[in-house]
C-alpha positions, 0 to 999 in steps of 0.5 A: 546109635551115638545118641542113643549111647549118650542117652544111656550114659546120661541116665546111668550117670543120673541113676548114680547120682540119685543112689549116691544121694540116697546112700549119703542120707541114709549114712547121715541118719545112721542107717548104715546097712541101707547106705551100703546097699546104695553104694553097692549100686553106685560102685557097680557102675562107677568102681573107681568112685572114691566118695562112695567107696569112702562112705561105704567104708565108714558105714562098714566101720560104724557096723564094726565090719572092720575087714570090709571097711579095711578093704574099701580103704585099701581100694581108695588108697590104690586109686588116690595114694594121697587120700588122707581120710582113707589112712585115717580110717585104717588108724581109727580101726586099729585104734578100736582094735587096740593096735596102737602101734599100727594106728600111729603108723596110719595116722602118721600118713594121714597127717602127712596129707592133712596137716590141718586136720585137728581130728586126725592130729588129736588121734595120732597125739593119743596113739603116741601117748598109748605107745610112750612117745610122750614128746611126739604126742606133746608136739603133735597135740600142740599143732592140734591146739592151734587148729582148734583152740578151744577143744578141751580134749586136746588140751587134757591129752596134752596135759597127759603127755606133759606129765609124762615128760616131766613138764609139770608146769606145762601139764598144769597149764594144759589142765587149766585150759581143758577145765576152762572149756569142759568144767565137768571133766573130772579126769582133768581136774583130778590130774590138775590136782596131781600137778598142783600137789607137786608144784606145791600149790596145796590149797588148790590141789585140795580143792581139786581133789574135793571136787572129784570126791564130790562127785565120785566119792569112791575115787580112792586115789583122790582121797589119798592125794587130798590127805597128802595135800592136807598133811602138808598144810598141817591139817589133821583131817589129812591123816584120816584120809590117808588111813581111809584110803589105805584101808581101801588099798591105796599104795600111794596112801601107804607110801605116805603113811609116815607123814602122820603121827 
């Protein structure tokens, strides 16, 4: 009898392993509904299998079935309170729902248990930016940058944080690095132009706004700021930019109209 029970246990575990492998394969192929069905089979027999719970939660998340994903993440945390990626999963859902304060809380917990995970630190920094906690955002993004030193998006968001705390030189340096690793990032190029304009590097600022307008000719604020950069270099074409931007509704251009005769 014992041998029979042992054999049944082995067969059950083997079946679970096969179903988990199928579920994982479906997940990687982005067949999320099929993946959930396989993980359901595993969890019917192994109710505390945190690997299956996590991948099922991720599959629910991809299908935007957030209630079910939350339930799985909370179940994982009841079994493993130190599961960083379950906290991160909840944080990502709150982010998608634009609940940035709740996202920050969950991502802080995730970062506590996974301090070397650059993805967690990046999303935490972005949540802090949304919540107006710019100094803290800069600090966490600095940690992320050390882990992933060639990630353009980390430098970009750090530049945004530094702009808000008044570290204009630091912001310009961050945007420089963002553009080193992603030269096509027009948002980084525009924001670098803003910082260079403030610092007084007018020809470089003008070049950045030129580049933005080359790819996005309807970017009104790039037009307005290019106008100011040109006027400050005594270029007559700057006033034409300011007038054109004013006509398109730019308040910045209107505030700087006095620079033109």
